[in-house]
N, CA, C and O atoms as a DFTB+ gen file, in Angstrom:
640 C
 N C O
     1  1       4.842     -27.541     -21.590
     2  2       5.533     -26.359     -22.097
     3  2       4.495     -25.324     -22.545
     4  3       3.520     -25.651     -23.222
     5  1       4.728     -24.088     -22.155
     6  2       3.797     -23.018     -22.522
     7  2       3.828     -22.777     -24.033
     8  3       4.880     -22.857     -24.667
     9  1       2.671     -22.487     -24.585
    10  2       2.676     -22.130     -25.997
    11  2       3.069     -20.661     -26.149
    12  3       3.136     -19.923     -25.166
    13  1       3.326     -20.250     -27.377
    14  2       3.812     -18.890     -27.631
    15  2       2.788     -17.839     -27.223
    16  3       3.165     -16.747     -26.797
    17  1       1.505     -18.147     -27.346
    18  2       0.487     -17.170     -26.971
    19  2       0.537     -16.887     -25.469
    20  3       0.479     -15.730     -25.053
    21  1       0.643     -17.932     -24.662
    22  2       0.707     -17.764     -23.206
    23  2       1.983     -17.026     -22.824
    24  3       1.950     -16.125     -21.986
    25  1       3.114     -17.403     -23.436
    26  2       4.376     -16.707     -23.152
    27  2       4.281     -15.234     -23.530
    28  3       4.756     -14.370     -22.793
    29  1       3.675     -14.948     -24.667
    30  2       3.506     -13.560     -25.116
    31  2       2.683     -12.782     -24.090
    32  3       3.049     -11.670     -23.711
    33  1       1.589     -13.361     -23.649
    34  2       0.740     -12.704     -22.647
    35  2       1.521     -12.467     -21.355
    36  3       1.361     -11.427     -20.715
    37  1       2.357     -13.417     -20.972
    38  2       3.170     -13.258     -19.762
    39  2       4.201     -12.143     -19.920
    40  3       4.416     -11.365     -18.991
    41  1       4.837     -12.059     -21.082
    42  2       5.812     -10.986     -21.335
    43  2       5.125      -9.617     -21.292
    44  3       5.654      -8.661     -20.724
    45  1       3.958      -9.541     -21.893
    46  2       3.225      -8.269     -21.911
    47  2       2.811      -7.886     -20.487
    48  3       2.924      -6.720     -20.108
    49  1       2.340      -8.840     -19.702
    50  2       1.963      -8.551     -18.315
    51  2       3.182      -8.115     -17.498
    52  3       3.091      -7.169     -16.716
    53  1       4.315      -8.791     -17.670
    54  2       5.566      -8.445     -16.986
    55  2       5.938      -6.995     -17.300
    56  3       6.301      -6.233     -16.403
    57  1       5.847      -6.622     -18.567
    58  2       6.183      -5.259     -18.986
    59  2       5.158      -4.266     -18.447
    60  3       5.534      -3.178     -18.011
    61  1       3.893      -4.609     -18.468
    62  2       2.841      -3.723     -17.959
    63  2       3.023      -3.463     -16.456
    64  3       2.892      -2.327     -16.001
    65  1       3.321      -4.508     -15.698
    66  2       3.548      -4.342     -14.255
    67  2       4.763      -3.444     -14.005
    68  3       4.748      -2.603     -13.106
    69  1       5.816      -3.631     -14.809
    70  2       7.010      -2.776     -14.685
    71  2       6.659      -1.333     -15.025
    72  3       7.110      -0.411     -14.346
    73  1       5.877      -1.131     -16.045
    74  2       5.483       0.218     -16.461
    75  2       4.731       0.924     -15.334
    76  3       4.986       2.098     -15.064
    77  1       3.814       0.230     -14.680
    78  2       3.074       0.823     -13.560
    79  2       4.019       1.156     -12.400
    80  3       3.882       2.202     -11.767
    81  1       4.971       0.270     -12.126
    82  2       5.951       0.537     -11.064
    83  2       6.820       1.736     -11.431
    84  3       7.159       2.548     -10.570
    85  1       7.178       1.846     -12.703
    86  2       7.978       2.990     -13.153
    87  2       7.245       4.293     -12.852
    88  3       7.844       5.241     -12.344
    89  1       5.970       4.344     -13.160
    90  2       5.188       5.562     -12.911
    91  2       5.104       5.878     -11.415
    92  3       5.157       7.046     -11.031
    93  1       4.974       4.859     -10.573
    94  2       4.946       5.092      -9.121
    95  2       6.277       5.672      -8.639
    96  3       6.300       6.623      -7.858
    97  1       7.380       5.094      -9.109
    98  2       8.696       5.568      -8.672
    99  2       8.984       6.945      -9.258
   100  3       9.577       7.786      -8.582
   101  1       8.580       7.190     -10.495
   102  2       8.769       8.526     -11.072
   103  2       8.012       9.567     -10.248
   104  3       8.540      10.648      -9.984
   105  1       6.794       9.257      -9.844
   106  2       6.015      10.183      -9.016
   107  2       6.719      10.417      -7.679
   108  3       6.798      11.551      -7.207
   109  1       7.222       9.359      -7.079
   110  2       7.942       9.470      -5.808
   111  2       9.193      10.340      -5.973
   112  3       9.488      11.170      -5.114
   113  1       9.913      10.156      -7.056
   114  2      11.180      10.864      -7.259
   115  2      10.996      12.296      -7.744
   116  3      11.656      13.211      -7.252
   117  1      10.110      12.491      -8.697
   118  2       9.988      13.794      -9.352
   119  2       8.793      14.609      -8.874
   120  3       8.761      15.828      -9.046
   121  1       7.813      13.941      -8.278
   122  2       6.613      14.637      -7.838
   123  2       5.560      14.750      -8.921
   124  3       4.513      15.362      -8.706
   125  1       5.819      14.173     -10.073
   126  2       4.866      14.168     -11.185
   127  2       5.249      13.051     -12.145
   128  3       6.356      12.516     -12.089
   129  1       4.320      12.711     -13.020
   130  2       4.606      11.770     -14.097
   131  2       4.753      12.548     -15.387
   132  3       3.895      13.358     -15.739
   133  1       5.839      12.299     -16.083
   134  2       6.143      12.990     -17.335
   135  2       5.522      12.247     -18.518
   136  3       5.097      11.099     -18.394
   137  1       5.480      12.915     -19.649
   138  2       5.016      12.259     -20.876
   139  2       5.901      11.054     -21.174
   140  3       5.403       9.989     -21.541
   141  1       7.204      11.221     -21.017
   142  2       8.108      10.093     -21.256
   143  2       7.852       8.970     -20.256
   144  3       8.035       7.796     -20.581
   145  1       7.434       9.319     -19.054
   146  2       7.074       8.294     -18.087
   147  2       5.861       7.499     -18.547
   148  3       5.842       6.271     -18.466
   149  1       4.854       8.210     -19.027
   150  2       3.659       7.524     -19.527
   151  2       3.973       6.657     -20.741
   152  3       3.351       5.615     -20.942
   153  1       4.935       7.088     -21.547
   154  2       5.296       6.332     -22.747
   155  2       6.368       5.276     -22.478
   156  3       6.724       4.510     -23.373
   157  1       6.879       5.237     -21.256
   158  2       7.957       4.316     -20.897
   159  2       7.610       2.876     -21.279
   160  3       6.593       2.338     -20.842
   161  1       8.449       2.271     -22.085
   162  2       8.348       0.866     -22.501
   163  2       7.084       0.521     -23.286
   164  3       6.776      -0.659     -23.455
   165  1       6.352       1.515     -23.764
   166  2       5.163       1.223     -24.577
   167  2       5.556       0.415     -25.810
   168  3       4.824      -0.482     -26.230
   169  1       6.711       0.734     -26.388
   170  2       7.155      -0.007     -27.572
   171  2       7.265      -1.502     -27.287
   172  3       6.959      -2.323     -28.151
   173  1       7.701      -1.859     -26.079
   174  2       7.848      -3.277     -25.738
   175  2       6.505      -3.990     -25.711
   176  3       6.412      -5.163     -26.074
   177  1       5.475      -3.292     -25.285
   178  2       4.148      -3.914     -25.264
   179  2       3.747      -4.354     -26.669
   180  3       3.144      -5.412     -26.851
   181  1       4.086      -3.532     -27.658
   182  2       3.774      -3.873     -29.049
   183  2       4.795      -4.835     -29.642
   184  3       4.440      -5.730     -30.408
   185  1       6.049      -4.651     -29.290
   186  2       7.092      -5.538     -29.820
   187  2       6.829      -6.994     -29.438
   188  3       7.096      -7.904     -30.222
   189  1       6.303      -7.208     -28.227
   190  2       6.075      -8.587     -27.805
   191  2       5.018      -9.288     -28.653
   192  3       4.958     -10.517     -28.664
   193  1       4.196      -8.539     -29.351
   194  2       3.258      -9.188     -30.279
   195  2       4.016      -9.910     -31.385
   196  3       3.536     -10.908     -31.922
   197  1       5.219      -9.400     -31.733
   198  2       6.047     -10.058     -32.745
   199  2       6.500     -11.438     -32.267
   200  3       6.842     -12.301     -33.076
   201  1       6.498     -11.638     -30.953
   202  2       6.851     -12.943     -30.393
   203  2       5.914     -14.026     -30.930
   204  3       6.322     -15.170     -31.127
   205  1       4.655     -13.653     -31.165
   206  2       3.682     -14.618     -31.691
   207  2       4.067     -15.118     -33.075
   208  3       3.712     -16.231     -33.464
   209  1       4.798     -14.287     -33.820
   210  2       5.178     -14.646     -35.186
   211  2       6.634     -15.076     -35.290
   212  3       7.229     -15.010     -36.366
   213  1       7.202     -15.511     -34.191
   214  2       8.505     -16.149     -34.255
   215  2       9.696     -15.376     -33.735
   216  3      10.763     -15.959     -33.548
   217  1       9.553     -14.089     -33.495
   218  2      10.697     -13.361     -32.945
   219  2      10.912     -13.812     -31.503
   220  3       9.947     -14.029     -30.769
   221  1      12.158     -13.954     -31.100
   222  2      12.468     -14.434     -29.752
   223  2      12.509     -13.287     -28.750
   224  3      12.750     -12.136     -29.114
   225  1      12.270     -13.616     -27.488
   226  2      12.215     -12.582     -26.453
   227  2      13.523     -11.805     -26.349
   228  3      13.493     -10.589     -26.154
   229  1      14.672     -12.474     -26.474
   230  2      15.951     -11.772     -26.362
   231  2      16.124     -10.775     -27.508
   232  3      16.733      -9.722     -27.322
   233  1      15.593     -11.096     -28.693
   234  2      15.673     -10.170     -29.830
   235  2      14.825      -8.927     -29.564
   236  3      15.228      -7.810     -29.888
   237  1      13.665      -9.128     -28.979
   238  2      12.766      -8.014     -28.658
   239  2      13.411      -7.118     -27.605
   240  3      13.404      -5.894     -27.734
   241  1      13.966      -7.730     -26.569
   242  2      14.609      -6.953     -25.503
   243  2      15.816      -6.182     -26.032
   244  3      16.016      -5.020     -25.679
   245  1      16.617      -6.826     -26.875
   246  2      17.800      -6.169     -27.452
   247  2      17.375      -4.981     -28.312
   248  3      17.958      -3.902     -28.205
   249  1      16.376      -5.168     -29.153
   250  2      15.891      -4.075     -30.011
   251  2      15.362      -2.923     -29.163
   252  3      15.609      -1.759     -29.479
   253  1      14.643      -3.234     -28.097
   254  2      14.122      -2.191     -27.209
   255  2      15.261      -1.394     -26.585
   256  3      15.230      -0.164     -26.580
   257  1      16.257      -2.085     -26.062
   258  2      17.363      -1.404     -25.385
   259  2      18.171      -0.545     -26.359
   260  3      18.690       0.504     -25.976
   261  1      18.277      -0.977     -27.597
   262  2      19.052      -0.218     -28.587
   263  2      18.281       0.965     -29.167
   264  3      18.883       1.852     -29.773
   265  1      16.973       0.993     -28.994
   266  2      16.166       2.075     -29.579
   267  2      15.467       2.946     -28.539
   268  3      14.686       3.828     -28.893
   269  1      15.742       2.705     -27.265
   270  2      15.115       3.486     -26.189
   271  2      16.199       4.254     -25.444
   272  3      17.101       3.654     -24.859
   273  1      16.111       5.569     -25.466
   274  2      17.198       6.402     -24.940
   275  2      17.356       6.337     -23.424
   276  3      18.332       6.866     -22.893
   277  1      16.425       5.706     -22.715
   278  2      16.612       5.532     -21.272
   279  2      17.441       4.287     -20.957
   280  3      17.525       3.874     -19.801
   281  1      18.050       3.691     -21.976
   282  2      18.954       2.555     -21.788
   283  2      20.354       2.943     -22.228
   284  3      20.528       3.671     -23.206
   285  1      21.343       2.459     -21.507
   286  2      22.743       2.772     -21.814
   287  2      23.146       2.267     -23.197
   288  3      24.048       2.828     -23.819
   289  1      22.494       1.225     -23.680
   290  2      22.843       0.641     -24.979
   291  2      22.411       1.506     -26.161
   292  3      22.848       1.275     -27.289
   293  1      21.576       2.479     -25.917
   294  2      21.089       3.383     -26.968
   295  2      22.253       4.215     -27.490
   296  3      22.979       4.824     -26.705
   297  1      22.439       4.246     -28.823
   298  2      23.580       4.962     -29.405
   299  2      23.193       5.924     -30.530
   300  3      24.081       6.467     -31.188
   301  1      21.914       6.150     -30.770
   302  2      21.512       7.005     -31.896
   303  2      21.944       8.451     -31.735
   304  3      22.303       9.105     -32.714
   305  1      21.914       8.949     -30.520
   306  2      22.401      10.298     -30.232
   307  2      22.880      10.308     -28.790
   308  3      22.553       9.399     -28.027
   309  1      23.645      11.315     -28.403
   310  2      24.111      11.350     -27.009
   311  2      22.930      11.395     -26.039
   312  3      21.893      11.995     -26.322
   313  1      23.112      10.758     -24.911
   314  2      22.072      10.781     -23.882
   315  2      21.901      12.194     -23.332
   316  3      22.862      12.956     -23.220
   317  1      20.673      12.520     -22.995
   318  2      20.364      13.811     -22.369
   319  2      20.291      13.622     -20.855
   320  3      20.304      12.496     -20.359
   321  1      20.215      14.730     -20.135
   322  2      20.044      14.638     -18.683
   323  2      18.741      13.914     -18.345
   324  3      18.680      13.151     -17.381
   325  1      17.707      14.155     -19.138
   326  2      16.426      13.454     -18.926
   327  2      16.603      11.946     -19.090
   328  3      16.017      11.166     -18.338
   329  1      17.409      11.533     -20.071
   330  2      17.671      10.104     -20.268
   331  2      18.319       9.493     -19.027
   332  3      17.917       8.423     -18.569
   333  1      19.331      10.186     -18.486
   334  2      20.008       9.666     -17.291
   335  2      19.053       9.605     -16.101
   336  3      19.085       8.653     -15.322
   337  1      18.218      10.609     -15.967
   338  2      17.235      10.637     -14.889
   339  2      16.282       9.441     -15.014
   340  3      15.981       8.778     -14.021
   341  1      15.815       9.173     -16.222
   342  2      14.890       8.063     -16.436
   343  2      15.582       6.712     -16.272
   344  3      14.952       5.741     -15.852
   345  1      16.881       6.644     -16.601
   346  2      17.643       5.415     -16.341
   347  2      17.604       5.085     -14.857
   348  3      17.330       3.950     -14.467
   349  1      17.881       6.093     -14.035
   350  2      17.909       5.892     -12.582
   351  2      16.544       5.420     -12.087
   352  3      16.465       4.491     -11.284
   353  1      15.490       6.042     -12.552
   354  2      14.137       5.640     -12.140
   355  2      13.855       4.208     -12.594
   356  3      13.288       3.416     -11.841
   357  1      14.246       3.882     -13.810
   358  2      14.058       2.534     -14.347
   359  2      14.801       1.510     -13.493
   360  3      14.249       0.462     -13.158
   361  1      16.030       1.804     -13.147
   362  2      16.808       0.885     -12.311
   363  2      16.182       0.735     -10.934
   364  3      16.104      -0.373     -10.402
   365  1      15.739       1.838     -10.359
   366  2      15.199       1.801      -8.996
   367  2      13.904       0.992      -8.922
   368  3      13.646       0.333      -7.915
   369  1      13.099       1.035      -9.965
   370  2      11.813       0.330      -9.896
   371  2      11.915      -1.126     -10.334
   372  3      10.981      -1.892     -10.098
   373  1      13.004      -1.532     -10.957
   374  2      13.116      -2.904     -11.459
   375  2      12.833      -3.966     -10.394
   376  3      12.083      -4.902     -10.670
   377  1      13.403      -3.860      -9.185
   378  2      13.150      -4.924      -8.200
   379  2      11.698      -5.026      -7.734
   380  3      11.303      -6.042      -7.163
   381  1      10.911      -3.995      -7.971
   382  2       9.516      -4.022      -7.526
   383  2       8.689      -5.051      -8.280
   384  3       7.724      -5.591      -7.739
   385  1       9.062      -5.326      -9.530
   386  2       8.252      -6.242     -10.341
   387  2       9.079      -7.286     -11.087
   388  3       8.519      -8.168     -11.738
   389  1      10.396      -7.195     -10.997
   390  2      11.243      -8.101     -11.771
   391  2      12.119      -8.936     -10.836
   392  3      13.199      -8.492     -10.446
   393  1      11.671     -10.132     -10.473
   394  2      12.462     -10.969      -9.566
   395  2      13.864     -11.260     -10.105
   396  3      14.790     -11.510      -9.333
   397  1      14.015     -11.227     -11.423
   398  2      15.311     -11.487     -12.038
   399  2      16.228     -10.259     -12.018
   400  3      17.382     -10.347     -12.435
   401  1      15.723      -9.110     -11.534
   402  2      16.514      -7.876     -11.482
   403  2      16.358      -7.238     -10.100
   404  3      15.632      -6.256      -9.944
   405  1      17.045      -7.800      -9.093
   406  2      16.836      -7.358      -7.713
   407  2      17.577      -6.087      -7.296
   408  3      17.330      -5.559      -6.211
   409  1      18.477      -5.592      -8.139
   410  2      19.311      -4.466      -7.714
   411  2      18.597      -3.127      -7.833
   412  3      17.925      -2.847      -8.826
   413  1      18.759      -2.306      -6.796
   414  2      18.270      -0.925      -6.815
   415  2      19.221      -0.079      -7.661
   416  3      20.227      -0.586      -8.157
   417  1      18.911       1.192      -7.827
   418  2      19.668       2.054      -8.738
   419  2      21.153       2.126      -8.397
   420  3      21.992       1.973      -9.285
   421  1      21.493       2.356      -7.132
   422  2      22.905       2.504      -6.769
   423  2      23.685       1.230      -7.084
   424  3      24.760       1.300      -7.679
   425  1      23.165       0.076      -6.696
   426  2      23.845      -1.195      -6.958
   427  2      23.891      -1.509      -8.451
   428  3      24.880      -2.057      -8.939
   429  1      22.832      -1.167      -9.176
   430  2      22.827      -1.372     -10.631
   431  2      23.945      -0.573     -11.276
   432  3      24.666      -1.080     -12.134
   433  1      24.086       0.688     -10.855
   434  2      25.161       1.522     -11.387
   435  2      26.515       0.872     -11.119
   436  3      27.340       0.756     -12.025
   437  1      26.744       0.448      -9.876
   438  2      28.037      -0.137      -9.524
   439  2      28.333      -1.406     -10.312
   440  3      29.449      -1.602     -10.794
   441  1      27.331      -2.263     -10.438
   442  2      27.554      -3.569     -11.076
   443  2      27.623      -3.499     -12.599
   444  3      28.511      -4.095     -13.208
   445  1      26.696      -2.780     -13.212
   446  2      26.568      -2.837     -14.667
   447  2      27.030      -1.581     -15.406
   448  3      27.427      -1.666     -16.568
   449  1      26.984      -0.429     -14.758
   450  2      27.246       0.829     -15.466
   451  2      28.181       1.764     -14.696
   452  3      27.862       2.943     -14.543
   453  1      29.321       1.276     -14.208
   454  2      30.212       2.169     -13.446
   455  2      30.702       3.356     -14.278
   456  3      31.040       4.403     -13.727
   457  1      30.741       3.194     -15.594
   458  2      31.177       4.283     -16.474
   459  2      30.178       5.440     -16.486
   460  3      30.514       6.533     -16.942
   461  1      28.964       5.222     -15.996
   462  2      27.940       6.274     -15.963
   463  2      27.843       6.957     -14.601
   464  3      26.960       7.788     -14.385
   465  1      28.733       6.618     -13.694
   466  2      28.650       7.148     -12.329
   467  2      28.467       8.665     -12.298
   468  3      27.577       9.166     -11.611
   469  1      29.294       9.391     -13.028
   470  2      29.233      10.864     -12.981
   471  2      27.915      11.403     -13.526
   472  3      27.503      12.505     -13.163
   473  1      27.254      10.647     -14.385
   474  2      25.995      11.106     -14.978
   475  2      24.785      10.751     -14.129
   476  3      23.827      11.521     -14.064
   477  1      24.819       9.591     -13.475
   478  2      23.622       9.128     -12.760
   479  2      23.664       9.354     -11.253
   480  3      22.615       9.466     -10.618
   481  1      24.849       9.422     -10.680
   482  2      24.934       9.584      -9.222
   483  2      24.249      10.864      -8.736
   484  3      23.617      10.836      -7.681
   485  1      24.348      11.986      -9.462
   486  2      23.609      13.170      -9.009
   487  2      22.098      12.930      -8.893
   488  3      21.455      13.492      -8.006
   489  1      21.530      12.112      -9.767
   490  2      20.090      11.818      -9.700
   491  2      19.781      10.832      -8.580
   492  3      18.745      10.942      -7.924
   493  1      20.667       9.877      -8.361
   494  2      20.478       8.954      -7.238
   495  2      20.411       9.754      -5.939
   496  3      19.591       9.463      -5.068
   497  1      21.269      10.756      -5.813
   498  2      21.262      11.606      -4.612
   499  2      20.063      12.542      -4.593
   500  3      19.404      12.691      -3.564
   501  1      19.780      13.169      -5.720
   502  2      18.657      14.115      -5.799
   503  2      17.341      13.449      -5.410
   504  3      16.500      14.058      -4.749
   505  1      17.169      12.209      -5.819
   506  2      15.925      11.484      -5.551
   507  2      15.953      10.745      -4.212
   508  3      15.043       9.974      -3.907
   509  1      16.995      10.979      -3.417
   510  2      17.136      10.324      -2.107
   511  2      17.130       8.797      -2.202
   512  3      16.553       8.117      -1.354
   513  1      17.769       8.275      -3.230
   514  2      17.841       6.832      -3.427
   515  2      19.110       6.239      -2.826
   516  3      19.277       5.020      -2.780
   517  1      19.995       7.109      -2.368
   518  2      21.199       6.650      -1.671
   519  2      20.892       6.691      -0.181
   520  3      20.948       7.746       0.451
   521  1      20.568       5.533       0.365
   522  2      20.195       5.429       1.773
   523  2      20.775       4.135       2.331
   524  3      21.538       3.447       1.654
   525  1      20.413       3.810       3.558
   526  2      20.947       2.597       4.188
   527  2      20.594       1.339       3.395
   528  3      21.402       0.417       3.288
   529  1      19.392       1.310       2.844
   530  2      18.976       0.141       2.051
   531  2      19.885      -0.007       0.832
   532  3      20.342      -1.108       0.527
   533  1      20.144       1.095       0.142
   534  2      21.004       1.063      -1.048
   535  2      22.434       0.673      -0.681
   536  3      23.060      -0.136      -1.366
   537  1      22.940       1.249       0.395
   538  2      24.304       0.925       0.834
   539  2      24.392      -0.547       1.221
   540  3      25.310      -1.251       0.801
   541  1      23.436      -1.009       2.022
   542  2      23.445      -2.408       2.463
   543  2      23.375      -3.370       1.287
   544  3      24.044      -4.403       1.289
   545  1      22.571      -3.039       0.283
   546  2      22.470      -3.920      -0.876
   547  2      23.803      -3.982      -1.621
   548  3      24.247      -5.063      -2.007
   549  1      24.440      -2.835      -1.824
   550  2      25.728      -2.802      -2.521
   551  2      26.777      -3.618      -1.764
   552  3      27.586      -4.317      -2.375
   553  1      26.761      -3.526      -0.448
   554  2      27.700      -4.294       0.378
   555  2      27.363      -5.784       0.311
   556  3      28.247      -6.624       0.146
   557  1      26.072      -6.100       0.440
   558  2      25.627      -7.504       0.401
   559  2      26.022      -8.185      -0.907
   560  3      26.421      -9.350      -0.905
   561  1      25.914      -7.469      -2.017
   562  2      26.277      -8.027      -3.321
   563  2      27.772      -7.878      -3.610
   564  3      28.227      -8.163      -4.717
   565  1      28.523      -7.434      -2.614
   566  2      29.977      -7.278      -2.696
   567  2      30.400      -6.367      -3.847
   568  3      31.385      -6.629      -4.539
   569  1      29.643      -5.302      -4.034
   570  2      29.957      -4.331      -5.081
   571  2      30.882      -3.240      -4.555
   572  3      31.614      -2.613      -5.320
   573  1      30.841      -3.020      -3.240
   574  2      31.716      -2.053      -2.583
   575  2      31.557      -2.218      -1.077
   576  3      30.656      -2.912      -0.606
   577  1      32.440      -1.572      -0.336
   578  2      32.295      -1.545       1.124
   579  2      31.407      -0.361       1.498
   580  3      31.104       0.483       0.655
   581  1      30.993      -0.300       2.754
   582  2      30.199       0.842       3.226
   583  2      30.985       2.134       3.034
   584  3      30.439       3.137       2.573
   585  1      32.263       2.108       3.386
   586  2      33.089       3.312       3.247
   587  2      33.224       3.729       1.784
   588  3      33.156       4.916       1.464
   589  1      33.415       2.756       0.901
   590  2      33.524       3.080      -0.530
   591  2      32.227       3.683      -1.052
   592  3      32.252       4.635      -1.832
   593  1      31.100       3.136      -0.629
   594  2      29.805       3.682      -1.057
   595  2      29.684       5.141      -0.636
   596  3      29.266       5.992      -1.420
   597  1      30.052       5.417       0.600
   598  2      29.958       6.792       1.105
   599  2      30.949       7.716       0.403
   600  3      30.643       8.885       0.167
   601  1      32.127       7.205       0.069
   602  2      33.104       8.008      -0.678
   603  2      32.555       8.378      -2.053
   604  3      32.704       9.513      -2.504
   605  1      31.927       7.422      -2.708
   606  2      31.327       7.698      -4.024
   607  2      30.303       8.813      -3.887
   608  3      30.323       9.775      -4.656
   609  1      29.416       8.690      -2.922
   610  2      28.355       9.688      -2.739
   611  2      28.926      11.061      -2.383
   612  3      28.410      12.084      -2.834
   613  1      29.975      11.086      -1.586
   614  2      30.586      12.376      -1.203
   615  2      31.158      13.109      -2.411
   616  3      31.172      14.340      -2.440
   617  1      31.628      12.366      -3.400
   618  2      32.154      13.002      -4.623
   619  2      31.090      13.845      -5.319
   620  3      31.413      14.748      -6.091
   621  1      29.829      13.549      -5.047
   622  2      28.717      14.247      -5.710
   623  2      27.914      15.101      -4.738
   624  3      26.762      15.444      -5.004
   625  1      28.532      15.441      -3.611
   626  2      27.916      16.394      -2.702
   627  2      27.146      15.824      -1.532
   628  3      26.556      16.581      -0.761
   629  1      27.135      14.508      -1.376
   630  2      26.425      13.890      -0.249
   631  2      27.165      14.216       1.037
   632  3      28.392      14.129       1.082
   633  1      26.454      14.580       2.057
   634  2      27.068      14.998       3.327
   635  2      26.709      14.089       4.493
   636  3      27.011      14.424       5.638
   637  1      26.082      12.963       4.241
   638  2      25.587      12.091       5.310
   639  2      26.637      11.456       6.152
   640  3      26.319      10.707       7.075
């Protein structure tokens, strides 16, 4: 069984790899890296140090999601357009480094956050993340049919 120090190092590496992937996807989507992109999940890198002193990983993840405005669970103030944009980027990059989170942005929206469709779908389209790969994944995971996926996208101006 791994000791807490090794687990802590693994959690920090997992978060660091995700952070680097986030910056790559943000650059691909926006054409630049924002200050919020550079600061993305920095709190988690420090929070995981608390794991060494007994805090559990699920507690750290829950606290991060509740205090980071790029997560739907954040409730301190209403989400901004920037928050929704960063949510989409976060969802899109998750499969690059997180084997436990294989869904791309479109499928993530359908499965976990359908109530955010009107807020995030414009960014999924703007960033060209609605493509055959995204449609196929949504169909493969039985989240919608091909026709339903296209109907959703058409509601937000997609003409494909």
